[in-house]
Biopython code that builds the backbone (N, CA, C, O; Angstrom):
import numpy as np
from Bio.PDB.StructureBuilder import StructureBuilder

atoms = [
    (1, "UNK", "N", (8.825, 27.898, 204.724)),
    (1, "UNK", "CA", (8.722, 29.127, 203.987)),
    (1, "UNK", "C", (8.237, 30.224, 204.931)),
    (1, "UNK", "O", (7.286, 30.029, 205.688)),
    (2, "UNK", "N", (8.895, 31.374, 204.879)),
    (2, "UNK", "CA", (8.483, 32.511, 205.698)),
    (2, "UNK", "C", (7.842, 33.569, 204.814)),
    (2, "UNK", "O", (8.298, 33.834, 203.702)),
    (3, "UNK", "N", (6.784, 34.164, 205.329)),
    (3, "UNK", "CA", (6.072, 35.198, 204.591)),
    (3, "UNK", "C", (6.268, 36.528, 205.316)),
    (3, "UNK", "O", (6.037, 36.616, 206.522)),
    (4, "UNK", "N", (6.691, 37.558, 204.593)),
    (4, "UNK", "CA", (6.833, 38.877, 205.188)),
    (4, "UNK", "C", (5.461, 39.451, 205.488)),
    (4, "UNK", "O", (4.522, 39.297, 204.707)),
    (5, "UNK", "N", (5.361, 40.105, 206.615)),
    (5, "UNK", "CA", (4.104, 40.750, 206.969)),
    (5, "UNK", "C", (4.400, 41.976, 207.823)),
    (5, "UNK", "O", (5.529, 42.183, 208.267)),
    (6, "UNK", "N", (3.390, 42.766, 208.037)),
    (6, "UNK", "CA", (3.566, 43.977, 208.834)),
    (6, "UNK", "C", (3.559, 43.634, 210.324)),
    (6, "UNK", "O", (3.103, 42.563, 210.724)),
    (7, "UNK", "N", (4.068, 44.551, 211.127)),
    (7, "UNK", "CA", (4.075, 44.380, 212.576)),
    (7, "UNK", "C", (3.171, 45.462, 213.172)),
    (7, "UNK", "O", (3.197, 46.611, 212.733)),
    (8, "UNK", "N", (2.390, 45.094, 214.153)),
    (8, "UNK", "CA", (1.470, 46.043, 214.766)),
    (8, "UNK", "C", (2.255, 47.073, 215.569)),
    (8, "UNK", "O", (3.275, 46.755, 216.180)),
    (9, "UNK", "N", (1.772, 48.301, 215.560)),
    (9, "UNK", "CA", (2.473, 49.398, 216.222)),
    (9, "UNK", "C", (2.647, 49.141, 217.726)),
    (9, "UNK", "O", (3.603, 49.645, 218.314)),
    (10, "UNK", "N", (1.770, 48.389, 218.351)),
    (10, "UNK", "CA", (1.897, 48.108, 219.781)),
    (10, "UNK", "C", (3.063, 47.172, 220.089)),
    (10, "UNK", "O", (3.492, 47.073, 221.238)),
    (11, "UNK", "N", (3.578, 46.486, 219.069)),
    (11, "UNK", "CA", (4.704, 45.572, 219.266)),
    (11, "UNK", "C", (6.056, 46.196, 218.940)),
    (11, "UNK", "O", (7.090, 45.541, 219.071)),
    (12, "UNK", "N", (6.055, 47.448, 218.518)),
    (12, "UNK", "CA", (7.305, 48.132, 218.185)),
    (12, "UNK", "C", (7.929, 48.666, 219.466)),
    (12, "UNK", "O", (7.238, 49.252, 220.299)),
    (13, "UNK", "N", (9.236, 48.464, 219.627)),
    (13, "UNK", "CA", (9.939, 48.963, 220.805)),
    (13, "UNK", "C", (10.980, 49.992, 220.381)),
    (13, "UNK", "O", (11.589, 49.869, 219.318)),
    (14, "UNK", "N", (11.178, 51.001, 221.214)),
    (14, "UNK", "CA", (12.149, 52.060, 220.958)),
    (14, "UNK", "C", (13.530, 51.582, 221.410)),
    (14, "UNK", "O", (13.659, 50.889, 222.419)),
    (15, "UNK", "N", (14.561, 51.965, 220.647)),
    (15, "UNK", "CA", (15.935, 51.574, 220.959)),
    (15, "UNK", "C", (16.555, 52.594, 221.907)),
    (15, "UNK", "O", (16.571, 53.789, 221.613)),
    (16, "UNK", "N", (17.062, 52.128, 223.037)),
    (16, "UNK", "CA", (17.750, 52.983, 224.006)),
    (16, "UNK", "C", (19.252, 52.861, 223.765)),
    (16, "UNK", "O", (19.807, 51.764, 223.830)),
    (17, "UNK", "N", (19.910, 53.991, 223.487)),
    (17, "UNK", "CA", (21.346, 53.962, 223.216)),
    (17, "UNK", "C", (22.150, 53.638, 224.469)),
    (17, "UNK", "O", (23.208, 53.019, 224.366)),
    (18, "UNK", "N", (21.684, 54.036, 225.638)),
    (18, "UNK", "CA", (22.411, 53.758, 226.884)),
    (18, "UNK", "C", (22.344, 52.271, 227.236)),
    (18, "UNK", "O", (23.349, 51.683, 227.635)),
    (19, "UNK", "N", (21.164, 51.660, 227.089)),
    (19, "UNK", "CA", (21.003, 50.225, 227.369)),
    (19, "UNK", "C", (21.487, 49.363, 226.204)),
    (19, "UNK", "O", (21.788, 48.183, 226.385)),
    (20, "UNK", "N", (21.562, 49.951, 225.012)),
    (20, "UNK", "CA", (21.988, 49.272, 223.776)),
    (20, "UNK", "C", (21.056, 48.129, 223.388)),
    (20, "UNK", "O", (21.506, 47.099, 222.886)),
    (21, "UNK", "N", (19.749, 48.314, 223.622)),
    (21, "UNK", "CA", (18.759, 47.326, 223.200)),
    (21, "UNK", "C", (17.367, 47.952, 223.192)),
    (21, "UNK", "O", (17.176, 49.037, 223.740)),
    (22, "UNK", "N", (16.399, 47.283, 222.581)),
    (22, "UNK", "CA", (15.022, 47.795, 222.592)),
    (22, "UNK", "C", (14.439, 47.745, 224.004)),
    (22, "UNK", "O", (14.640, 46.774, 224.733)),
    (23, "UNK", "N", (13.721, 48.792, 224.380)),
    (23, "UNK", "CA", (13.180, 48.883, 225.739)),
    (23, "UNK", "C", (11.754, 49.421, 225.720)),
    (23, "UNK", "O", (11.306, 50.005, 224.734)),
    (24, "UNK", "N", (11.065, 49.216, 226.812)),
    (24, "UNK", "CA", (9.757, 49.834, 226.994)),
    (24, "UNK", "C", (9.987, 51.283, 227.427)),
    (24, "UNK", "O", (10.976, 51.604, 228.086)),
    (25, "UNK", "N", (9.055, 52.139, 227.042)),
    (25, "UNK", "CA", (9.207, 53.549, 227.364)),
    (25, "UNK", "C", (8.018, 54.056, 228.154)),
    (25, "UNK", "O", (6.946, 53.451, 228.167)),
    (26, "UNK", "N", (8.233, 55.171, 228.807)),
    (26, "UNK", "CA", (7.177, 55.874, 229.505)),
    (26, "UNK", "C", (7.225, 57.330, 229.098)),
    (26, "UNK", "O", (8.120, 57.742, 228.360)),
    (27, "UNK", "N", (6.275, 58.109, 229.568)),
    (27, "UNK", "CA", (6.273, 59.542, 229.289)),
    (27, "UNK", "C", (6.311, 60.281, 230.603)),
    (27, "UNK", "O", (5.680, 59.878, 231.580)),
    (28, "UNK", "N", (7.065, 61.378, 230.617)),
    (28, "UNK", "CA", (7.061, 62.245, 231.785)),
    (28, "UNK", "C", (7.152, 63.686, 231.322)),
    (28, "UNK", "O", (7.571, 63.966, 230.199)),
    (29, "UNK", "N", (6.757, 64.594, 232.195)),
    (29, "UNK", "CA", (6.781, 66.016, 231.892)),
    (29, "UNK", "C", (7.968, 66.623, 232.625)),
    (29, "UNK", "O", (8.103, 66.468, 233.839)),
    (30, "UNK", "N", (8.829, 67.314, 231.882)),
    (30, "UNK", "CA", (9.987, 67.967, 232.479)),
    (30, "UNK", "C", (9.563, 69.246, 233.194)),
    (30, "UNK", "O", (8.418, 69.684, 233.076)),
    (31, "UNK", "N", (10.494, 69.838, 233.936)),
    (31, "UNK", "CA", (10.186, 71.052, 234.691)),
    (31, "UNK", "C", (9.752, 72.206, 233.792)),
    (31, "UNK", "O", (8.985, 73.070, 234.218)),
    (32, "UNK", "N", (10.243, 72.225, 232.540)),
    (32, "UNK", "CA", (9.872, 73.303, 231.623)),
    (32, "UNK", "C", (8.533, 73.038, 230.925)),
    (32, "UNK", "O", (8.114, 73.836, 230.087)),
    (33, "UNK", "N", (7.857, 71.935, 231.255)),
    (33, "UNK", "CA", (6.546, 71.624, 230.695)),
    (33, "UNK", "C", (6.578, 70.767, 229.447)),
    (33, "UNK", "O", (5.526, 70.461, 228.886)),
    (34, "UNK", "N", (7.764, 70.372, 228.997)),
    (34, "UNK", "CA", (7.902, 69.572, 227.780)),
    (34, "UNK", "C", (7.696, 68.090, 228.098)),
    (34, "UNK", "O", (8.258, 67.573, 229.063)),
    (35, "UNK", "N", (6.874, 67.400, 227.266)),
    (35, "UNK", "CA", (6.671, 65.958, 227.410)),
    (35, "UNK", "C", (7.796, 65.225, 226.693)),
    (35, "UNK", "O", (8.134, 65.565, 225.559)),
    (36, "UNK", "N", (8.379, 64.219, 227.347)),
    (36, "UNK", "CA", (9.454, 63.437, 226.736)),
    (36, "UNK", "C", (9.237, 61.959, 227.023)),
    (36, "UNK", "O", (8.561, 61.591, 227.984)),
    (37, "UNK", "N", (9.826, 61.110, 226.168)),
    (37, "UNK", "CA", (9.847, 59.670, 226.421)),
    (37, "UNK", "C", (11.079, 59.353, 227.248)),
    (37, "UNK", "O", (12.107, 60.020, 227.135)),
    (38, "UNK", "N", (10.963, 58.312, 228.092)),
    (38, "UNK", "CA", (12.128, 57.878, 228.848)),
    (38, "UNK", "C", (12.173, 56.361, 228.900)),
    (38, "UNK", "O", (11.143, 55.693, 228.815)),
    (39, "UNK", "N", (13.377, 55.829, 229.039)),
    (39, "UNK", "CA", (13.597, 54.391, 229.149)),
    (39, "UNK", "C", (13.192, 53.946, 230.543)),
    (39, "UNK", "O", (13.623, 54.539, 231.532)),
    (40, "UNK", "N", (12.372, 52.911, 230.634)),
    (40, "UNK", "CA", (11.929, 52.438, 231.943)),
    (40, "UNK", "C", (13.004, 51.642, 232.678)),
    (40, "UNK", "O", (12.898, 51.447, 233.889)),
    (41, "UNK", "N", (14.044, 51.176, 231.967)),
    (41, "UNK", "CA", (15.121, 50.441, 232.627)),
    (41, "UNK", "C", (16.140, 51.369, 233.264)),
    (41, "UNK", "O", (16.502, 51.200, 234.428)),
    (42, "UNK", "N", (16.607, 52.363, 232.487)),
    (42, "UNK", "CA", (17.696, 53.213, 232.978)),
    (42, "UNK", "C", (17.249, 54.642, 233.278)),
    (42, "UNK", "O", (18.058, 55.447, 233.738)),
    (43, "UNK", "N", (15.987, 54.974, 233.030)),
    (43, "UNK", "CA", (15.410, 56.296, 233.295)),
    (43, "UNK", "C", (16.054, 57.402, 232.458)),
    (43, "UNK", "O", (15.981, 58.574, 232.828)),
    (44, "UNK", "N", (16.682, 57.046, 231.338)),
    (44, "UNK", "CA", (17.317, 58.004, 230.434)),
    (44, "UNK", "C", (16.268, 58.593, 229.485)),
    (44, "UNK", "O", (15.416, 57.864, 228.977)),
    (45, "UNK", "N", (16.324, 59.900, 229.246)),
    (45, "UNK", "CA", (15.414, 60.553, 228.305)),
    (45, "UNK", "C", (15.808, 60.144, 226.895)),
    (45, "UNK", "O", (16.987, 60.175, 226.544)),
    (46, "UNK", "N", (14.822, 59.759, 226.080)),
    (46, "UNK", "CA", (15.059, 59.332, 224.701)),
    (46, "UNK", "C", (14.605, 60.449, 223.778)),
    (46, "UNK", "O", (13.419, 60.770, 223.715)),
    (47, "UNK", "N", (15.562, 61.044, 223.057)),
    (47, "UNK", "CA", (15.253, 62.112, 222.106)),
    (47, "UNK", "C", (14.839, 61.518, 220.783)),
    (47, "UNK", "O", (15.183, 60.377, 220.473)),
    (48, "UNK", "N", (14.097, 62.290, 219.994)),
    (48, "UNK", "CA", (13.687, 61.840, 218.668)),
    (48, "UNK", "C", (14.809, 62.016, 217.694)),
    (48, "UNK", "O", (14.660, 61.692, 216.516)),
]
sb = StructureBuilder()
sb.init_structure("model")
sb.init_model(0)
sb.init_chain("A")
sb.init_seg("    ")
for serial, (resi, resn, name, xyz) in enumerate(atoms, 1):
    if name == "N":
        sb.init_residue(resn, " ", resi, " ")
    sb.init_atom(name, np.array(xyz, "f"), 0.0, 1.0, " ", f" {name:<3s}", serial, name[0])
structure = sb.get_structure()
C-alpha cells in the first residue's frame, strides 16, 4: 500500500526544456542586473 505525502521543497527540481528532464539550477546576474535561474547541465537560462 502506498500513502500519498508531501515532498520537501529542497527535493523539487526544475524542468529544463532544452535538456528535456529535471535538472539542478543555479543563479546568475545578467549584464542588465537581472537575476535569473540557469540549468547547470546546458547553461540555458530558465524563464518562469
